[in-house]
VOVO-192421 format. One line per field, with one value per residue (C-alpha): residue in one letter; x, y, z. Coordinates in nm, 2 decimals, always signed. Example, Ala and Ser with C-alpha at 12.3 -4.5 7.8 and 13.67 -1.06 7.14 Angstrom:
REM residues 2
code <- (A	S)
c1 <- (+1.23	+1.37)
c2 <- (-0.45	-0.11)
c3 <- (+0.78	+0.71)
//
This chain:
REM residues 636
code <- (M	D	P	S	L	L	K	I	A	R	R	L	S	Q	G	Y	Q	L	L	F	S	T	A	L	S	S	A	E	E	A	T	K	A	T	T	A	R	Y	A	S	D	A	E	V	E	Y	Y	G	D	I	V	N	S	G	M	D	D	H	E	A	D	T	V	A	K	A	L	E	N	F	S	H	S	P	S	V	L	V	V	G	C	G	A	G	R	E	A	F	G	L	E	K	M	G	C	K	V	T	G	I	D	P	V	K	K	M	I	D	V	A	K	E	E	K	Q	K	Q	K	S	K	C	E	F	L	V	T	D	L	F	D	L	K	T	K	K	F	D	V	I	Y	I	S	A	A	I	N	G	H	I	Y	G	R	R	E	R	L	R	F	Y	R	R	I	Y	N	F	C	H	E	N	S	L	L	I	T	L	P	I	I	S	E	L	K	P	N	S	L	M	Y	Y	A	S	L	V	L	R	F	R	H	L	A	D	G	N	W	Q	P	G	D	T	A	T	S	F	L	G	R	H	N	D	S	K	K	I	L	Y	Y	H	Y	Y	P	T	L	R	D	F	T	K	E	M	D	D	S	G	F	T	S	W	K	S	N	E	F	I	F	T	P	K	K	Q	L	A	F	S	P	S	V	V	H	V	A	K	Y	F	P	P	D	N	H	G	G	M	E	S	F	L	S	D	I	T	R	G	L	S	D	K	Y	A	V	K	C	V	V	T	S	S	Y	N	K	T	Q	Q	E	S	I	D	N	I	S	V	L	R	C	A	S	V	G	R	F	S	S	S	P	I	S	T	T	Y	L	K	A	L	S	E	I	K	S	D	L	L	H	L	H	V	P	N	P	L	A	A	L	T	G	T	A	S	D	I	P	L	V	I	S	Y	H	C	D	V	L	S	Y	P	F	L	F	N	F	Y	R	P	L	L	I	R	Q	L	K	K	A	R	V	I	V	V	S	S	P	Q	L	Q	D	S	S	P	I	L	K	P	F	R	K	K	C	R	V	I	P	F	G	I	D	P	K	D	F	K	I	Y	Q	N	T	Q	N	S	L	R	D	L	K	N	I	Y	G	K	K	L	F	L	F	V	G	R	L	V	A	Y	K	G	L	T	Y	L	I	E	A	M	R	N	V	D	A	T	L	A	I	V	G	D	G	P	E	M	P	K	L	L	A	Q	T	K	E	S	Y	L	Q	E	K	V	H	F	F	G	S	V	P	R	A	N	L	G	A	F	Y	K	E	A	D	A	V	V	L	P	S	I	D	R	R	E	A	F	G	I	C	L	V	E	A	L	S	F	G	K	P	L	V	T	T	S	I	D	T	G	V	N	F	V	N	K	D	Q	V	T	G	L	I	A	K	T	K	D	S	A	D	L	A	S	K	M	N	S	L	L	N	S	E	K	L	S	K	F	S	Q	N	A	K	L	H	F	E	T	Y	F	T	K	A	K	M	I	S	A	F	D	E	L	Y	Q	E	I	L	Q	H	E	L	S	Q	D	F)
c1 <- (-0.39	-0.22	+0.02	-0.05	-0.41	-0.35	-0.15	-0.44	-0.69	-0.45	-0.44	-0.77	-0.88	-0.60	-0.78	-1.12	-1.01	-0.83	-1.19	-1.40	-1.41	-1.16	-1.47	-1.64	-1.35	-1.22	-1.42	-1.29	-1.44	-1.77	-1.78	-1.71	-1.96	-2.22	-2.13	-2.16	-2.46	-2.63	-2.56	-2.69	-2.92	-3.16	-3.09	-3.22	-3.52	-3.62	-3.58	-3.78	-4.05	-4.11	-4.06	-4.46	-4.52	-4.45	-4.34	-4.43	-4.62	-4.30	-4.13	-4.44	-4.47	-4.14	-4.13	-4.48	-4.33	-4.02	-4.22	-4.42	-4.11	-4.19	-4.42	-4.32	-4.24	-3.86	-3.59	-3.49	-3.19	-3.24	-2.94	-2.90	-3.24	-3.22	-3.50	-3.73	-3.96	-3.88	-3.83	-4.19	-4.32	-4.16	-4.26	-4.64	-4.59	-4.51	-4.12	-3.91	-3.69	-3.32	-3.24	-2.85	-2.75	-2.37	-2.54	-2.68	-2.90	-3.09	-3.11	-3.18	-3.50	-3.62	-3.61	-3.85	-4.10	-4.07	-4.18	-4.46	-4.61	-4.52	-4.30	-4.08	-3.80	-3.44	-3.25	-2.87	-2.61	-2.34	-2.23	-2.23	-1.90	-2.09	-2.30	-2.04	-2.25	-2.59	-2.77	-3.12	-3.38	-3.43	-3.16	-3.32	-3.09	-3.24	-3.16	-2.99	-2.70	-2.55	-2.63	-2.37	-2.08	-1.79	-1.69	-1.81	-1.52	-1.65	-2.02	-1.89	-1.72	-2.02	-2.21	-2.00	-2.00	-2.38	-2.32	-2.18	-2.53	-2.71	-2.82	-2.88	-3.26	-3.22	-3.32	-3.19	-3.40	-3.24	-3.39	-3.14	-3.18	-3.20	-3.15	-3.35	-3.13	-3.13	-2.77	-2.78	-2.45	-2.28	-2.33	-2.26	-1.90	-1.85	-1.89	-1.64	-1.39	-1.44	-1.41	-1.12	-0.98	-1.08	-0.91	-0.58	-0.53	-0.50	-0.90	-1.09	-1.35	-1.61	-1.96	-1.85	-1.71	-1.90	-2.22	-2.15	-2.31	-2.31	-2.66	-2.88	-2.97	-3.35	-3.42	-3.01	-2.89	-2.56	-2.41	-2.32	-2.20	-2.46	-2.41	-2.70	-2.73	-2.83	-2.97	-3.16	-2.91	-2.59	-2.73	-2.83	-2.48	-2.34	-2.53	-2.41	-2.04	-2.14	-2.28	-2.64	-2.89	-3.24	-3.46	-3.75	-3.67	-3.77	-3.55	-3.48	-3.48	-3.19	-3.07	-2.71	-2.56	-2.51	-2.14	-2.01	-1.75	-1.55	-1.20	-1.06	-0.77	-0.44	-0.13	+0.21	+0.49	+0.85	+1.22	+1.16	+0.94	+1.05	+1.24	+1.45	+1.67	+1.55	+1.61	+1.44	+1.23	+1.13	+1.07	+0.84	+0.66	+0.58	+0.47	+0.23	+0.07	+0.06	-0.14	-0.35	-0.47	-0.76	-0.93	-0.81	-0.75	-0.39	-0.13	+0.23	+0.43	+0.80	+1.15	+1.28	+1.61	+1.60	+1.53	+1.17	+0.88	+0.63	+0.30	+0.25	+0.00	+0.14	-0.05	-0.35	-0.13	-0.07	+0.27	+0.41	+0.78	+0.89	+1.20	+1.50	+1.85	+2.06	+2.15	+2.24	+2.34	+2.15	+1.84	+1.69	+1.67	+1.34	+1.13	+0.86	+0.83	+0.80	+0.53	+0.34	+0.36	+0.20	-0.09	-0.20	-0.56	-0.67	-0.82	-0.54	-0.18	+0.13	+0.47	+0.79	+1.06	+1.35	+1.27	+1.44	+1.28	+0.95	+0.97	+1.03	+0.67	+0.35	+0.07	-0.32	-0.37	-0.71	-0.56	-0.49	-0.13	+0.06	+0.43	+0.64	+0.99	+1.21	+1.56	+1.72	+1.96	+2.32	+2.49	+2.57	+2.53	+2.56	+2.30	+2.06	+2.06	+1.86	+1.64	+1.55	+1.32	+1.13	+1.13	+0.98	+0.68	+0.58	+0.58	+0.37	+0.13	+0.10	-0.20	+0.00	+0.38	+0.45	+0.79	+0.91	+1.05	+1.00	+1.36	+1.35	+1.03	+1.23	+1.59	+1.52	+1.60	+1.37	+1.08	+1.11	+0.86	+0.64	+0.61	+0.24	+0.12	+0.38	+0.28	+0.45	+0.39	+0.70	+0.80	+0.65	+0.71	+0.59	+0.84	+0.57	+0.68	+1.05	+1.12	+1.35	+1.56	+1.77	+2.03	+2.10	+2.08	+2.30	+2.58	+2.54	+2.53	+2.85	+3.01	+3.00	+3.08	+3.41	+3.52	+3.36	+3.23	+2.90	+2.79	+2.70	+2.49	+2.48	+2.18	+2.16	+2.32	+2.68	+2.71	+2.91	+2.73	+2.62	+2.94	+3.08	+3.47	+3.45	+3.29	+3.51	+3.81	+3.68	+3.64	+4.01	+3.91	+3.59	+3.57	+3.26	+3.23	+3.01	+2.81	+2.73	+2.40	+2.39	+2.54	+2.65	+2.89	+3.11	+3.16	+3.50	+3.64	+3.53	+3.65	+3.97	+3.97	+3.90	+4.19	+4.43	+4.31	+4.38	+4.00	+3.86	+3.78	+3.58	+3.42	+3.17	+3.03	+2.64	+2.57	+2.24	+1.99	+1.63	+1.42	+1.18	+1.50	+1.66	+1.46	+1.77	+2.00	+1.82	+1.76	+2.09	+2.24	+2.34	+2.26	+2.25	+2.49	+2.42	+2.71	+2.58	+2.77	+2.49	+2.14	+2.11	+2.03	+1.70	+1.53	+1.70	+1.44	+1.69	+1.69	+1.30	+1.33	+1.63	+1.36	+1.11	+1.36	+1.44	+1.77	+1.98	+2.11	+2.44	+2.41	+2.57	+2.47	+2.28	+1.98	+1.74	+1.49	+1.77	+1.77	+1.40	+1.44	+1.73	+1.70	+2.04	+2.05	+1.72	+1.75	+2.11	+2.38	+2.48	+2.85	+2.98	+3.00	+3.27	+3.45	+3.57	+3.77	+3.43	+3.21	+3.42	+3.40	+2.99	+3.01	+3.21	+3.00	+2.68	+2.78	+2.96	+2.69	+2.43	+2.16	+2.19	+1.91	+1.66	+1.80	+1.63	+1.31	+1.29	+1.35	+1.03	+0.85	+0.93	+0.90	+0.50	+0.47	+0.57	+0.67	+0.45	+0.32	-0.06	+0.01	+0.16	-0.08	-0.40	-0.23	-0.19	-0.54	-0.67	-0.47	-0.63	-0.99	-0.92	-0.79	-1.09	-1.36	-1.25	-1.26	-1.60	-1.74	-1.63	-1.84	-2.12)
c2 <- (+2.16	+2.42	+2.25	+2.49	+2.40	+2.02	+2.09	+2.31	+2.01	+1.77	+1.96	+1.99	+1.64	+1.53	+1.81	+1.68	+1.34	+1.42	+1.58	+1.35	+0.98	+0.84	+0.61	+0.98	+1.12	+0.82	+0.74	+0.39	+0.34	+0.49	+0.25	-0.06	+0.08	+0.08	-0.25	-0.43	-0.24	-0.35	-0.70	-0.67	-0.87	-0.54	-0.44	-0.77	-0.77	-0.39	-0.53	-0.86	-0.65	-0.44	-0.73	-0.74	-0.36	-0.35	-0.09	+0.28	+0.48	+0.67	+0.30	+0.13	+0.43	+0.41	+0.04	+0.04	+0.30	+0.11	-0.24	-0.06	-0.12	-0.48	-0.70	-1.03	-1.07	-0.92	-1.07	-0.82	-0.83	-0.67	-0.55	-0.53	-0.71	-0.73	-0.94	-0.91	-0.61	-0.50	-0.84	-0.93	-0.63	-0.68	-1.04	-0.89	-0.68	-0.96	-0.98	-1.28	-1.18	-1.26	-1.11	-1.07	-0.94	-0.99	-1.07	-1.42	-1.36	-1.11	-1.37	-1.66	-1.42	-1.36	-1.77	-1.80	-1.52	-1.70	-2.02	-1.87	-1.68	-1.98	-1.70	-1.80	-1.54	-1.65	-1.52	-1.55	-1.49	-1.31	-1.00	-0.89	-1.07	-1.42	-1.30	-1.25	-1.36	-1.31	-1.04	-0.89	-0.69	-0.48	-0.37	-0.26	-0.05	+0.06	+0.38	+0.24	+0.09	+0.39	+0.58	+0.35	+0.35	+0.59	+0.83	+0.91	+0.70	+0.42	+0.48	+0.50	+0.16	+0.06	+0.13	+0.06	-0.28	-0.26	-0.19	-0.52	-0.71	-0.48	-0.57	-0.27	-0.25	-0.33	-0.01	+0.07	+0.17	+0.34	+0.56	+0.77	+1.00	+1.39	+1.65	+1.44	+1.38	+1.68	+1.62	+1.79	+1.98	+1.70	+1.49	+1.84	+1.86	+1.52	+1.54	+1.81	+1.59	+1.36	+1.62	+1.77	+1.38	+1.34	+1.64	+1.60	+1.25	+1.41	+1.25	+1.57	+1.51	+1.77	+1.67	+1.42	+1.53	+1.85	+1.65	+1.39	+1.38	+1.16	+1.03	+0.79	+0.50	+0.38	+0.35	+0.32	+0.56	+0.56	+0.78	+0.63	+0.75	+0.80	+0.96	+1.19	+1.42	+1.79	+1.81	+1.62	+1.72	+1.64	+1.27	+1.27	+1.38	+1.12	+0.87	+0.98	+0.95	+0.63	+0.53	+0.55	+0.81	+0.91	+0.70	+0.89	+1.18	+0.97	+1.09	+0.76	+0.52	+0.47	+0.28	+0.18	+0.42	+0.28	+0.16	+0.24	+0.02	+0.05	-0.03	+0.02	+0.22	+0.10	+0.33	+0.12	+0.33	+0.21	+0.41	+0.35	+0.23	+0.11	+0.19	+0.39	+0.18	-0.17	-0.42	-0.71	-0.50	-0.28	-0.57	-0.71	-0.38	-0.36	-0.73	-0.72	-0.35	-0.48	-0.75	-0.60	-0.32	-0.44	-0.48	-0.20	+0.16	+0.14	+0.43	+0.42	+0.68	+0.67	+0.88	+0.98	+0.93	+1.29	+1.63	+1.66	+1.53	+1.38	+1.23	+0.92	+0.67	+0.35	+0.05	+0.18	+0.24	+0.61	+0.65	+0.97	+0.99	+1.28	+1.46	+1.36	+1.57	+1.26	+0.99	+0.92	+0.56	+0.43	+0.62	+0.90	+1.23	+1.40	+1.68	+1.59	+1.25	+1.34	+1.57	+1.32	+1.05	+1.27	+1.35	+0.94	+0.89	+0.54	+0.22	+0.01	+0.13	-0.10	-0.03	-0.17	-0.19	-0.14	+0.23	+0.49	+0.78	+0.65	+0.59	+0.94	+1.03	+0.89	+0.80	+0.82	+0.56	+0.45	+0.33	-0.07	-0.10	-0.41	-0.43	-0.60	-0.70	-0.75	-0.79	-0.71	-0.41	-0.51	-0.22	+0.10	-0.05	+0.31	+0.43	+0.15	+0.23	+0.54	+0.38	+0.08	+0.24	+0.39	+0.03	-0.11	+0.13	+0.07	-0.31	-0.29	-0.08	-0.35	-0.57	-0.81	-0.82	-1.00	-1.21	-1.40	-1.72	-1.93	-1.87	-1.53	-1.51	-1.75	-1.58	-1.23	-1.07	-0.77	-1.02	-1.19	-1.03	-1.00	-1.38	-1.40	-1.13	-1.24	-1.43	-1.59	-1.50	-1.61	-1.35	-1.50	-1.43	-1.53	-1.63	-1.49	-1.17	-1.24	-1.22	-1.42	-1.18	-1.38	-1.12	-1.15	-1.56	-1.58	-1.39	-1.63	-1.94	-1.81	-1.74	-2.08	-2.20	-2.00	-2.13	-2.48	-2.44	-2.44	-2.12	-2.00	-1.69	-1.42	-1.14	-0.88	-0.51	-0.51	-0.42	-0.58	-0.81	-1.00	-1.20	-1.12	-1.09	-1.47	-1.57	-1.42	-1.55	-1.89	-1.89	-1.90	-2.29	-2.35	-2.52	-2.29	-1.93	-1.65	-1.37	-1.15	-0.96	-0.61	-0.30	-0.13	+0.04	-0.25	-0.28	-0.09	-0.30	-0.63	-0.52	-0.47	-0.81	-0.97	-0.80	-0.86	-1.24	-1.30	-1.41	-1.18	-1.49	-1.66	-1.34	-1.13	-0.82	-0.76	-0.45	-0.34	-0.54	-0.44	-0.72	-0.81	-0.91	-1.15	-1.43	-1.49	-1.50	-1.76	-1.97	-2.01	-2.07	-2.39	-2.28	-1.95	-1.86	-1.65	-1.61	-1.33	-1.31	-1.22	-1.18	-0.86	-1.13	-1.20	-1.41	-1.36	-1.30	-1.41	-1.76	-1.82	-1.65	-1.89	-2.18	-2.11	-2.14	-2.51	-2.39	-2.56	-2.31	-2.26	-2.04	-1.98	-2.07	-1.75	-1.83	-1.66	-1.70	-1.81	-2.14	-2.17	-2.12	-2.34	-2.68	-2.83	-3.17	-3.11	-2.80	-2.74	-2.72	-2.48	-2.38	-2.20	-1.85	-1.66	-1.92	-1.93	-2.26	-2.44	-2.25	-2.33	-2.69	-2.69	-2.53	-2.77	-3.06	-2.90	-2.91	-3.27	-3.43	-3.74	-3.51	-3.22	-3.31	-3.41	-3.08	-2.91	-3.10	-2.99	-2.67	-2.62	-2.85	-2.61	-2.30	-2.42	-2.50	-2.22	-1.94	-1.83	-1.48	-1.58	-1.76	-1.43	-1.20	-1.41	-1.46	-1.06	-1.00	-1.25	-1.06	-0.73	-0.88	-0.98	-0.67	-0.48	-0.69	-0.72	-0.32	-0.30	-0.58	-0.39	-0.09	-0.30)
c3 <- (+0.53	+0.72	+0.95	+1.27	+1.26	+1.23	+1.55	+1.72	+1.61	+1.77	+2.09	+2.13	+2.09	+2.34	+2.59	+2.54	+2.60	+2.91	+3.03	+2.89	+2.79	+2.55	+2.38	+2.32	+2.15	+1.96	+1.64	+1.66	+1.99	+1.87	+1.59	+1.83	+2.07	+1.81	+1.67	+2.05	+2.10	+1.81	+1.88	+2.26	+2.41	+2.48	+2.10	+1.99	+2.17	+2.03	+1.73	+1.83	+1.95	+1.66	+1.37	+1.33	+1.33	+0.92	+0.74	+0.80	+0.50	+0.40	+0.36	+0.19	-0.03	-0.17	-0.21	-0.42	-0.66	-0.70	-0.76	-1.03	-1.25	-1.26	-1.42	-1.19	-0.86	-0.77	-0.60	-0.34	-0.07	+0.25	+0.38	+0.73	+0.79	+1.15	+1.31	+0.99	+1.00	+0.65	+0.50	+0.59	+0.48	+0.12	+0.12	+0.16	-0.12	-0.36	-0.32	-0.32	+0.01	+0.09	+0.46	+0.54	+0.89	+1.05	+1.41	+1.46	+1.75	+1.50	+1.22	+1.49	+1.56	+1.23	+1.16	+1.45	+1.29	+0.96	+1.10	+1.26	+0.95	+0.77	+0.54	+0.27	+0.32	+0.32	+0.60	+0.61	+0.89	+0.65	+0.50	+0.15	+0.05	+0.06	-0.25	-0.52	-0.81	-0.71	-0.89	-0.72	-0.88	-0.58	-0.28	+0.03	+0.27	+0.60	+0.75	+1.06	+0.81	+0.61	+0.95	+1.11	+0.85	+0.98	+0.72	+0.38	+0.20	+0.35	+0.27	-0.09	-0.05	+0.10	-0.20	-0.46	-0.36	-0.34	-0.69	-0.78	-0.73	-0.96	-1.33	-1.52	-1.43	-1.05	-0.80	-0.49	-0.19	+0.08	+0.38	+0.53	+0.83	+0.70	+0.96	+1.21	+1.52	+1.73	+1.95	+2.28	+2.40	+2.52	+2.18	+2.01	+2.19	+2.14	+1.76	+1.77	+1.88	+1.61	+1.34	+1.51	+1.50	+1.14	+1.06	+1.24	+1.07	+0.72	+0.62	+0.60	+0.32	+0.25	+0.33	+0.60	+0.93	+0.93	+0.92	+1.15	+1.49	+1.79	+1.84	+2.07	+1.89	+1.97	+2.34	+2.41	+2.70	+2.55	+2.31	+1.98	+1.63	+1.38	+1.05	+0.89	+0.62	+0.68	+0.33	+0.09	-0.18	+0.04	+0.02	-0.32	-0.42	-0.18	-0.37	-0.75	-0.65	-0.54	-0.89	-0.86	-1.01	-0.90	-1.08	-1.21	-1.01	-0.69	-0.38	-0.22	-0.55	-0.76	-1.03	-1.11	-1.37	-1.73	-1.83	-1.51	-1.34	-1.02	-0.96	-0.60	-0.61	-0.54	-0.49	-0.52	-0.37	-0.50	-0.56	-0.97	-1.25	-1.54	-1.73	-1.47	-1.29	-1.43	-1.17	-1.00	-0.79	-1.12	-1.28	-1.07	-1.00	-1.37	-1.38	-1.07	-1.17	-1.54	-1.42	-1.19	-1.39	-1.56	-1.23	-0.99	-1.06	-1.03	-0.96	-0.87	-0.72	-0.77	-0.80	-1.16	-1.27	-1.36	-1.16	-1.34	-1.20	-1.47	-1.48	-1.70	-1.83	-1.89	-2.02	-1.82	-1.49	-1.39	-1.31	-1.11	-1.12	-0.88	-0.97	-0.77	-0.73	-0.66	-0.46	-0.08	-0.02	-0.27	-0.21	-0.42	-0.25	-0.36	-0.15	-0.43	-0.35	+0.02	-0.06	-0.31	-0.06	+0.23	-0.02	-0.12	-0.10	-0.20	-0.14	-0.10	-0.01	-0.13	+0.00	-0.14	+0.12	+0.18	+0.09	+0.37	+0.19	+0.21	+0.55	+0.66	+0.57	+0.71	+0.50	+0.61	+0.88	+0.76	+0.46	+0.42	+0.43	+0.23	+0.25	-0.01	+0.19	-0.08	+0.09	+0.42	+0.43	+0.46	+0.33	+0.56	+0.85	+1.04	+0.83	+0.88	+1.28	+1.15	+0.89	+1.11	+1.37	+1.08	+0.89	+1.20	+1.25	+0.89	+0.93	+1.24	+1.03	+0.75	+0.75	+0.55	+0.49	+0.12	+0.08	-0.17	-0.03	+0.29	+0.35	+0.33	+0.58	+0.84	+0.84	+0.83	+1.15	+1.11	+1.03	+1.33	+1.50	+1.23	+1.07	+1.16	+0.94	+0.68	+0.32	+0.09	-0.28	-0.52	-0.82	-1.11	-1.51	-1.82	-2.09	-2.36	-2.25	-2.38	-2.76	-2.95	-3.17	-3.46	-3.48	-3.12	-3.14	-3.43	-3.23	-2.95	-3.15	-3.35	-2.97	-2.89	-3.22	-3.26	-2.91	-2.92	-2.54	-2.39	-2.25	-1.91	-1.88	-1.62	-1.61	-1.36	-1.24	-1.20	-0.85	-0.58	-0.38	-0.72	-0.66	-1.00	-0.91	-0.78	-1.11	-1.35	-1.10	-1.15	-1.51	-1.51	-1.44	-1.64	-1.97	-2.11	-2.23	-2.01	-2.16	-1.87	-1.95	-1.76	-1.65	-1.34	-1.11	-1.11	-1.47	-1.49	-1.24	-1.40	-1.74	-1.60	-1.41	-1.72	-1.91	-1.66	-1.65	-1.99	-1.99	-2.29	-2.51	-2.22	-2.07	-2.29	-2.16	-2.35	-2.14	-2.07	-2.22	-2.22	-2.06	-2.33	-2.56	-2.31	-2.46	-2.69	-2.42	-2.23	-2.52	-2.66	-2.28	-2.15	-1.82	-1.57	-1.30	-0.99	-0.77	-0.50	-0.20	+0.07	+0.18	-0.05	-0.30	-0.21	-0.46	-0.82	-1.08	-1.35	-1.22	-1.27	-1.58	-1.68	-1.54	-1.75	-2.08	-1.89	-1.81	-1.50	-1.23	-1.05	-0.75	-0.42	-0.04	+0.08	+0.31	+0.09	-0.18	-0.40	-0.23	-0.29	-0.67	-0.73	-0.56	-0.51	-0.74	-0.86	-1.10	-1.05	-0.81	-0.53	-0.49	-0.16	-0.09	-0.21	-0.30	-0.69	-0.68	-0.57	-0.81	-1.06	-0.94	-0.97	-1.32	-1.44	-1.26	-1.40	-1.78	-1.74	-1.54	-1.66	-1.49	-1.71	-1.90	-1.59	-1.43	-1.74	-1.72	-1.32	-1.41	-1.63	-1.37	-1.10	-1.27	-1.34	-1.04	-0.83	-1.07	-1.33	-1.36	-1.36	-1.03	-0.87	-1.00	-0.86	-0.53	-0.51	-0.64	-0.33	-0.08	-0.21	-0.22	+0.13	+0.30	+0.08	+0.18	+0.53	+0.53	+0.37	+0.59	+0.90	+0.79	+0.71)
//
């Protein structure tokens, strides 16, 4: 969309708000007003007065045609049943009826009438999401429902949710308003503002805002949002997009498309996706996207390590790798990435931070946002002053902020104002993802046999905050060998330190090893060490991987999820930060401890309790469903 047009649209919208009421110029306020009106005493009284008026001829004829498809008394779900007018009419036509409505006062009126009529209709104060497993022969939706769902995207969500209550022979009856409202000039101009705001927010959808008007509902004197379709073709096209096709060419009866299953779309925004820059965050991203790809349409928007944009499909995950021209302060530089982020359309957006580049662009305000807050930013404090307000803006927008441990949630200064919206979901892994290569295993056994010592293992990127200089210094006084698996900018420095300290027989570098190939290292190690020096080490996925193999841990005392994974004197020992002498002492104590076998047992139990991949995937699935269902229930 031309930026100049967006600017004009915003200015027109703002000008209208100055001249008229904010309620008329805000779709959100209009929707709230409609909801409040429907729940008002006047509206309840209105629906109560017409409850015995029965179905009109159009409604009755449409239902009669649908019922010809059934040789038995069909089960019918009436969505938005109000006081029960349609429900009682359907029952008189031989149906077994369940009516649902979110307004208790409406259902109370329906239940009173049920007693008077000695009806068998069931009325529930609920929305669609309490009927997860129930299937109905017929779904009946009144015009008042789809008329009050704001936005085409939201109506598609609504009907796709309805799809879940249909079996292959179910029929859907819905009677929309087709060009019946005749808005006056005030309504028309208020409707224009809705369209302008929709356009300015980047939510323009053909067939939606150009045909949405404000209108009067029933005898209301208030102007409320109401959607109608300009032509029948617009309506049937929207139903087709929702997963329903006309039944026997009938204009208002639909059947679910065969072999169609809808998956909510989830877009993950992160810096990298494996195999690029394979670290803990990338492993986590790979695991959750793969774990949820059978239930969601998952897409990842990330940067590439190369100056080339690539669209890939990896294990049913759509991965867009945006070309980058380099890095600045550990952040990739990519204009393609910024453009891709500004064009995101999905049911849910999952942002992984810190990610300064992603903070430079906004996302559509109507897309629910989940943020995985991986760690605090401690590097480049001067530059963080520029990133901080952008990060806070993102955190304010988020529906939920996911952290990997209670320690990170409670100790992060950035998260302090947002703790009420934080949720702890620990990282999880599956030991079956790791292969045991015999050649690697034999090499490690030879290493242990040659030196006759036990083996410590470090796995991770070779960067400063991992504290490897302190670990190598500690190895002077540790009666064991050390295997360092990983690569990074600190490699030359660490190799030089090892040589200068004459530790080549104790400290062995294996370079970068694919994550799936780490099984032999974890199996042969006697313990795993992670000597990180500050809060940039927010969790330590390598520690969870070690626990899954029942390996005791030695870590340092940093107030993050590292202390959540390694419980002092339970799964291992904790040394002082940046203290080589204490680190050496703890490493020796661990190997010589009578509790070593107990630590190993506790490690396995601790892993099974908190850190399995299945539990992590399930927790994210529940979170996504909670947010998506809330979105849909608001529409309903």
